[in-house]
N, CA, C and O of each residue as an XYZ file, in Angstrom:
352
protein
N      -5.237     14.729    -47.065
C      -4.957     15.450    -45.620
C      -6.249     15.802    -45.355
O      -7.270     15.264    -44.926
N      -5.835     17.033    -45.800
C      -6.829     18.240    -45.165
C      -7.773     18.032    -45.766
O      -8.730     18.547    -45.187
N      -8.042     17.565    -46.604
C      -9.635     17.050    -47.528
C     -10.595     16.444    -46.465
O     -11.775     16.698    -46.222
N      -9.603     15.445    -45.831
C      -9.887     14.335    -45.391
C     -11.023     14.673    -44.279
O     -12.248     14.601    -44.187
N      -9.624     15.190    -43.280
C     -10.391     16.267    -41.935
C     -11.158     17.767    -41.822
O     -11.426     18.396    -40.798
N     -11.416     18.123    -43.235
C     -12.578     18.997    -43.204
C     -13.824     18.218    -43.962
O     -14.969     18.556    -43.661
N     -13.635     17.293    -44.833
C     -15.406     16.872    -45.236
C     -15.315     16.117    -43.789
O     -16.498     16.224    -43.468
N     -14.684     15.411    -42.680
C     -14.993     14.916    -41.404
C     -15.659     16.164    -40.522
O     -16.688     16.080    -39.851
N     -14.921     17.197    -40.668
C     -15.511     18.217    -39.737
C     -16.674     18.813    -40.018
O     -17.506     19.502    -39.427
N     -16.508     18.367    -41.066
C     -18.626     18.965    -41.330
C     -19.017     18.353    -41.809
O     -19.747     18.828    -42.680
N     -18.968     17.165    -41.766
C     -19.812     15.942    -41.463
C     -20.181     15.656    -40.480
O     -20.925     14.684    -40.618
N     -20.055     16.099    -38.964
C     -19.617     15.898    -37.679
C     -20.374     17.229    -37.500
O     -21.518     17.076    -37.072
N     -19.904     18.799    -37.784
C     -21.246     19.830    -37.726
C     -22.642     19.320    -38.193
O     -23.511     19.626    -37.376
N     -23.105     18.639    -39.258
C     -24.274     18.355    -39.711
C     -25.154     17.349    -38.783
O     -26.297     17.358    -38.326
N     -23.789     16.289    -38.732
C     -24.825     15.639    -37.587
C     -25.149     15.699    -36.259
O     -26.150     15.175    -35.770
N     -24.235     16.393    -35.605
C     -25.050     16.312    -34.455
C     -26.246     17.226    -34.030
O     -27.045     17.051    -33.110
N     -26.173     18.125    -34.828
C     -27.217     18.674    -34.429
C     -28.429     18.492    -35.320
O     -28.876     19.559    -35.741
N     -28.930     17.640    -35.625
C     -29.105     16.063    -36.598
C     -29.561     15.628    -35.979
O     -30.768     15.867    -36.028
N     -29.154     14.722    -34.961
C     -28.862     13.671    -33.764
C     -29.685     14.085    -32.571
O     -30.174     13.297    -31.761
N     -29.805     15.565    -32.537
C     -30.283     16.482    -31.078
C     -31.517     16.533    -31.634
O     -32.314     16.653    -30.704
N     -32.071     16.504    -32.645
C     -33.229     17.058    -32.589
C     -34.014     15.957    -32.279
O     -35.154     16.237    -32.647
N     -33.977     14.525    -31.647
C     -34.836     13.770    -31.411
C     -35.409     14.256    -29.595
O     -36.310     13.945    -28.816
N     -34.461     14.991    -29.629
C     -35.078     15.239    -27.826
C     -35.759     16.146    -27.436
O     -36.314     16.208    -26.339
N     -35.782     16.902    -28.257
C     -36.830     18.118    -28.325
C     -37.859     17.715    -28.605
O     -38.775     18.337    -28.067
N     -38.298     16.515    -29.549
C     -39.548     16.224    -29.760
C     -39.969     15.384    -28.465
O     -41.182     15.172    -28.476
N     -39.451     14.957    -27.584
C     -39.451     13.773    -26.668
C     -39.529     14.649    -25.343
O     -39.984     14.196    -24.293
N     -38.881     16.385    -25.532
C     -39.337     16.707    -23.932
C     -39.983     18.255    -23.979
O     -39.775     19.359    -23.477
N     -41.209     17.388    -25.225
C     -42.483     18.270    -25.018
C     -43.014     18.334    -23.305
O     -42.951     17.596    -22.322
N     -43.620     19.846    -23.686
C     -44.600     20.070    -22.205
C     -45.920     18.847    -21.501
O     -47.014     18.486    -21.936
N     -45.113     18.493    -20.215
C     -46.621     17.230    -20.364
C     -47.920     17.935    -20.194
O     -48.160     18.219    -19.020
N     -48.532     18.176    -20.786
C     -50.425     18.754    -20.584
C     -50.890     18.242    -19.326
O     -51.194     17.055    -19.440
N     -51.139     18.912    -17.614
C     -51.568     18.766    -16.975
C     -52.871     19.752    -16.899
O     -53.280     20.470    -17.812
N     -53.454     19.605    -15.518
C     -55.144     20.328    -14.758
C     -54.643     20.675    -13.413
O     -53.977     19.899    -12.728
N     -54.963     21.785    -13.082
C     -54.923     21.864    -11.847
C     -56.068     21.150    -10.315
O     -57.217     21.458     -9.997
N     -55.335     20.391     -9.850
C     -56.430     19.706     -8.711
C     -55.926     20.335     -7.393
O     -54.725     20.468     -7.157
N     -57.211     20.834     -6.285
C     -57.090     21.326     -5.466
C     -57.380     20.225     -4.366
O     -58.386     19.515     -4.390
N     -56.272     20.151     -3.281
C     -55.192     19.039     -2.349
C     -56.955     18.886     -1.390
O     -57.530     19.943     -1.131
N     -57.496     17.783     -1.044
C     -59.146     17.440     -0.220
C     -57.889     16.889      1.066
O     -56.914     16.148      1.189
N     -58.760     17.872      1.849
C     -57.834     17.038      3.215
C     -57.518     14.984      2.818
O     -58.106     14.139      2.143
N     -56.162     15.004      3.791
C     -55.759     13.397      3.839
C     -55.529     13.327      2.634
O     -54.603     12.522      2.533
N     -55.926     13.827      1.248
C     -54.725     13.097      0.148
C     -53.380     13.230      0.103
O     -52.900     14.261      0.574
N     -52.595     12.322     -0.410
C     -51.690     12.108     -0.267
C     -51.669     11.912     -2.214
O     -52.626     11.693     -2.956
N     -49.747     12.153     -2.671
C     -49.656     12.120     -3.644
C     -49.416     10.780     -4.021
O     -49.734     10.656     -5.204
N     -49.002      9.737     -3.549
C     -49.103      8.237     -3.114
C     -50.846      7.897     -4.610
O     -51.106      7.200     -5.591
N     -51.514      9.035     -3.693
C     -52.956      8.395     -4.201
C     -53.756      8.869     -5.555
O     -54.621      8.492     -6.345
N     -52.782     10.056     -5.249
C     -53.358     11.103     -6.304
C     -52.269     10.246     -7.821
O     -52.667     10.542     -8.948
N     -51.005      9.270     -7.734
C     -50.387      9.343     -8.412
C     -50.929      7.918     -8.769
O     -50.404      7.444     -9.776
N     -51.987      7.037     -8.079
C     -52.403      5.968     -8.640
C     -53.663      6.053     -9.433
O     -54.395      5.352    -10.131
N     -53.551      7.205     -8.995
C     -54.999      7.594    -10.490
C     -54.531      8.140    -11.396
O     -55.101      7.779    -12.426
N     -53.694      8.913    -11.590
C     -52.807      9.206    -13.608
C     -53.271      7.973    -13.998
O     -53.098      6.907    -13.407
N     -54.004      8.212    -15.251
C     -54.296      6.834    -16.198
C     -52.351      6.355    -16.552
O     -51.291      6.941    -16.328
N     -52.677      5.156    -17.121
C     -51.136      4.158    -17.195
C     -49.944      4.707    -16.673
O     -48.928      5.038    -17.285
N     -50.230      4.772    -15.293
C     -49.290      4.681    -14.244
C     -49.161      2.818    -14.271
O     -50.120      2.050    -14.193
N     -47.909      2.487    -14.383
C     -47.396      1.925    -13.907
C     -46.501      1.262    -12.092
O     -46.707      0.581    -11.088
N     -45.656      1.982    -12.671
C     -44.772      2.829    -11.143
C     -46.061      3.592    -10.108
O     -47.260      3.684    -10.370
N     -45.681      3.841     -9.475
C     -46.323      4.498     -8.417
C     -45.626      5.344     -7.717
O     -46.170      6.388     -7.358
N     -44.346      5.089     -7.392
C     -42.910      5.597     -7.126
C     -42.761      6.515     -8.249
O     -42.598      7.718     -8.046
N     -42.826      5.839     -9.851
C     -42.274      6.589    -10.119
C     -43.170      8.116    -10.431
O     -42.772      9.281    -10.447
N     -44.909      7.352    -10.721
C     -45.235      8.970    -10.914
C     -45.861     10.049     -9.826
O     -46.708     10.931     -9.972
N     -44.848      9.477     -8.301
C     -45.081     10.530     -7.216
C     -43.511     11.362     -7.643
O     -43.274     12.437     -7.093
N     -42.571     10.814     -8.577
C     -41.366     11.479     -8.354
C     -42.387     12.610     -9.767
O     -43.062     13.637     -9.690
N     -42.206     12.200    -10.274
C     -43.080     13.425    -11.264
C     -43.444     14.047    -10.616
O     -42.816     15.105    -10.601
N     -44.683     13.971     -9.575
C     -45.889     14.647     -9.446
C     -44.770     16.261     -9.154
O     -44.775     17.359     -9.711
N     -43.826     15.610     -7.893
C     -43.341     16.183     -7.203
C     -42.131     17.341     -7.990
O     -41.923     18.483     -7.580
N     -41.373     16.628     -9.313
C     -40.944     17.732     -9.818
C     -41.544     18.707    -10.600
O     -41.077     19.768    -11.012
N     -43.289     17.916    -10.840
C     -43.693     18.914    -12.061
C     -44.371     19.863    -11.270
O     -45.259     20.461    -11.878
N     -44.170     20.246     -9.804
C     -44.716     21.304     -9.299
C     -43.665     21.993     -7.619
O     -43.908     22.561     -6.555
N     -42.295     21.354     -8.502
C     -40.942     21.573     -7.846
C     -41.946     21.828     -5.776
O     -42.094     22.928     -5.242
N     -42.305     20.758     -5.287
C     -42.412     20.195     -4.479
C     -40.513     20.615     -3.794
O     -39.424     20.841     -4.321
N     -41.039     20.525     -2.422
C     -39.601     20.249     -1.916
C     -38.962     19.078     -1.006
O     -37.840     18.775     -0.600
N     -40.838     18.376     -0.859
C     -41.042     17.411     -0.451
C     -42.021     16.564     -1.048
O     -42.446     16.799     -2.179
N     -42.523     15.306     -0.163
C     -43.396     14.948     -1.137
C     -44.832     14.909      0.028
O     -45.634     13.991     -0.145
N     -45.081     15.846      1.096
C     -46.112     16.387      1.999
C     -46.883     17.646      1.117
O     -46.334     18.700      0.797
N     -48.407     17.226      0.787
C     -49.416     18.508      0.459
C     -50.057     18.940      1.602
O     -49.775     18.483      2.710
N     -50.962     19.850      1.406
C     -51.265     20.926      2.939
C     -52.777     20.826      2.360
O     -52.635     21.210      1.199
N     -54.100     20.528      2.538
C     -55.260     20.692      1.874
C     -55.584     21.721      1.516
O     -55.043     22.580      2.212
N     -56.408     22.262      0.526
C     -56.407     23.394     -0.005
C     -55.311     23.476     -1.318
O     -55.526     23.853     -2.470
N     -54.110     22.998     -0.716
C     -53.285     23.332     -2.309
C     -53.098     23.160     -3.178
O     -52.445     22.128     -3.330
N     -53.461     23.939     -4.481
C     -53.600     23.982     -6.234
C     -52.485     23.042     -6.133
O     -51.788     23.096     -5.120
N     -52.148     21.947     -7.302
C     -50.950     21.407     -7.572
C     -50.910     21.001     -8.793
O     -51.062     19.924     -8.215
N     -50.865     20.789     -9.769
C     -50.878     20.570    -11.318
C     -50.160     19.048    -11.483
O     -49.028     18.704    -11.141
N     -51.566     18.014    -12.338
C     -51.821     16.540    -12.452
C     -51.277     16.165    -13.222
O     -50.340     16.948    -13.063
N     -50.839     15.324    -14.399
C     -50.853     14.843    -15.483
C     -52.574     14.970    -15.926
O     -53.417     14.512    -15.154
N     -53.014     15.685    -17.336
C     -54.191     15.322    -17.931
C     -54.488     14.190    -18.449
O     -53.481     13.840    -19.064
N     -55.388     13.318    -18.570
C     -56.145     12.687    -18.753
C     -56.005     12.531    -20.667
O     -56.704     13.236    -21.396
N     -55.164     11.674    -21.136
C     -55.473     11.900    -22.594
C     -56.435     11.926    -23.435
O     -57.418     11.482    -22.842
N     -56.703     12.200    -24.489
C     -57.632     12.036    -25.156
C     -57.794     11.180    -26.181
O     -56.659     11.048    -26.638
N     -58.958     10.141    -27.173
C     -58.249      9.962    -28.263
C     -58.169     10.903    -29.188
O     -57.498     10.716    -30.203
């Protein structure tokens, strides 16, 4: 019985770190470029310009998180990071 418990414990000890490796690959930082906000420009407009955006709401949320913004407001002249266009 104790050999079985030892074997199962060893298998879990090896399997858990291997299972978590996929998370590390998916959490790579997003390449970004700096963008200087123009007068009247909004996160909604910037989100629409990001290539591959299917849902603008998700893109706005992503921009807020990426830049550590307290809310969705932007100021003219402010520099923010936006996802860089993907190169083939």
